TIGU-976786 format. One record per residue (C-alpha): x, y, z; residue number from 1; residue in three letters. Coordinates in nm, 2 decimals. Layout:
// TIGU-976786
SITE     east    north       up   num   residuo
SITE        X        Y        Z   NUM       ala
...
This chain:
// TIGU-976786
SITE     east    north       up   num   residuo
SITE    10.12     8.68     8.67     1       unk
SITE    10.38     8.94     8.76     2       unk
SITE    10.37     9.17     9.06     3       unk
SITE    10.33     9.47     8.83     4       unk
SITE    10.02     9.32     8.68     5       unk
SITE     9.87     9.25     9.02     6       unk
SITE     9.95     9.61     9.13     7       unk
SITE     9.79     9.73     8.81     8       unk
SITE     9.47     9.54     8.88     9       unk
SITE     9.48     9.68     9.24    10       unk
SITE     9.50    10.04     9.11    11       unk
SITE     9.23     9.99     8.84    12       unk
SITE     9.01     9.83     9.11    13       unk
SITE     9.04    10.14     9.32    14       unk
SITE     8.95    10.35     9.02    15       unk
SITE     8.63    10.15     8.98    16       unk
SITE     8.56    10.19     9.35    17       unk
SITE     8.60    10.57     9.32    18       unk
SITE     8.35    10.57     9.03    19       unk
SITE     8.09    10.43     9.27    20       unk
SITE     8.13    10.72     9.52    21       unk
SITE     7.84    10.92     9.37    22       unk
SITE     7.60    10.63     9.45    23       unk
SITE     7.77    10.51     9.77    24       unk
SITE     7.77    10.86     9.93    25       unk
SITE     7.47    11.01     9.76    26       unk
SITE     7.66    11.28     9.59    27       unk
SITE     7.60    11.56     9.52    28       unk
SITE     7.31    11.60     9.75    29       unk
SITE     7.49    11.48    10.06    30       unk
SITE     7.78    11.73     9.99    31       unk
SITE     7.54    12.03     9.94    32       unk
SITE     7.56    12.13    10.31    33       unk
SITE     7.94    12.18    10.27    34       unk
SITE     7.87    12.46    10.01    35       unk
SITE     7.88    12.49     9.64    36       unk
SITE     8.26    12.52     9.62    37       unk
SITE     8.34    12.23     9.85    38       unk
SITE     8.09    12.01     9.66    39       unk
SITE     8.25    12.10     9.33    40       unk
SITE     8.61    12.05     9.47    41       unk
SITE     8.52    11.71     9.63    42       unk
SITE     8.37    11.58     9.31    43       unk
SITE     8.64    11.72     9.09    44       unk
SITE     8.91    11.57     9.31    45       unk
SITE     8.74    11.23     9.30    46       unk
SITE     8.72    11.24     8.91    47       unk
SITE     9.08    11.33     8.89    48       unk
SITE     9.19    11.07     9.14    49       unk
SITE     8.99    10.81     8.95    50       unk
SITE     9.16    10.91     8.63    51       unk
SITE     9.50    10.88     8.80    52       unk
SITE     9.42    10.53     8.92    53       unk
SITE     9.32    10.41     8.57    54       unk
SITE     9.62    10.59     8.41    55       unk
SITE     9.86    10.46     8.67    56       unk
SITE     9.73    10.10     8.65    57       unk
SITE     9.75    10.11     8.27    58       unk
SITE    10.11    10.24     8.29    59       unk
SITE    10.21     9.97     8.53    60       unk
SITE    10.06     9.71     8.30    61       unk
SITE    10.20     9.84     7.97    62       unk
SITE    10.54     9.93     8.12    63       unk
SITE    10.58     9.60     8.32    64       unk
SITE    10.88     9.50     8.10    65       unk
SITE    11.04     9.84     8.09    66       unk
SITE    11.35     9.91     8.28    67       unk
SITE    11.20    10.21     8.45    68       unk
SITE    10.89    10.03     8.57    69       unk
SITE    11.05     9.96     8.91    70       unk
SITE    11.07    10.33     8.99    71       unk
SITE    10.71    10.38     8.89    72       unk
SITE    10.60    10.09     9.11    73       unk
SITE    10.80    10.22     9.41    74       unk
SITE    10.63    10.56     9.37    75       unk
SITE    10.30    10.37     9.39    76       unk
SITE    10.42    10.20     9.71    77       unk
SITE    10.48    10.55     9.85    78       unk
SITE    10.13    10.66     9.75    79       unk
SITE     9.96    10.36     9.91    80       unk
SITE    10.18    10.38    10.23    81       unk
SITE    10.09    10.75    10.27    82       unk
SITE     9.72    10.67    10.22    83       unk
SITE     9.74    10.40    10.49    84       unk
SITE     9.90    10.64    10.73    85       unk
SITE     9.63    10.90    10.66    86       unk
SITE     9.34    10.66    10.72    87       unk
SITE     9.35    10.65    11.10    88       unk
SITE     9.45    11.02    11.11    89       unk
SITE     9.16    11.15    10.90    90       unk
SITE     8.90    10.88    10.96    91       unk
SITE     8.80    10.69    11.27    92       unk
SITE     9.04    10.41    11.36    93       unk
SITE     8.76    10.24    11.55    94       unk
SITE     8.53    10.19    11.24    95       unk
SITE     8.56     9.85    11.09    96       unk
SITE     8.54     9.97    10.73    97       unk
SITE     8.82    10.22    10.81    98       unk
SITE     9.04     9.94    10.95    99       unk
SITE     8.97     9.72    10.64   100       unk
SITE     9.06    10.01    10.41   101       unk
SITE     9.38    10.08    10.60   102       unk
SITE     9.48     9.72    10.56   103       unk
SITE     9.39     9.73    10.19   104       unk
SITE     9.61    10.04    10.15   105       unk
SITE     9.90     9.85    10.32   106       unk
SITE     9.85     9.56    10.09   107       unk
SITE     9.86     9.80     9.80   108       unk
SITE    10.19     9.95     9.93   109       unk
SITE    10.33     9.60     9.97   110       unk
SITE    10.22     9.50     9.61   111       unk
SITE    10.38     9.80     9.46   112       unk
SITE    10.70     9.77     9.66   113       unk
SITE    10.73     9.41     9.57   114       unk
SITE    10.67     9.49     9.20   115       unk
SITE    10.93     9.77     9.22   116       unk
SITE    11.20     9.57     9.40   117       unk
SITE    11.14     9.25     9.21   118       unk
SITE    11.18     9.42     8.88   119       unk
SITE    11.52     9.37     8.72   120       unk
């Protein structure tokens, strides 16, 4: 299995994880106290990010043999590295789940960087 395929599965997995946010976080009722606009924005952003994960994962899979796939994978490495940096800044660095997520984001960055750099 190529690194691009593994990176693709990683992205699609996070898309599936984001689909579960409504159940995991009790949306939209738990968002109600933030106001109607914030509730709508949060849910819309989650839907759009979920779409991006699926589209990006599919693109990595289908373009894994394309000469430009390396650039696409390196862009994904940047995304996941930035997400890892934001985790302790925006969420508690003392929470075990937050630490696990930060590590997962670093793994995602490494997978995408490897896919991008290993691509001919």
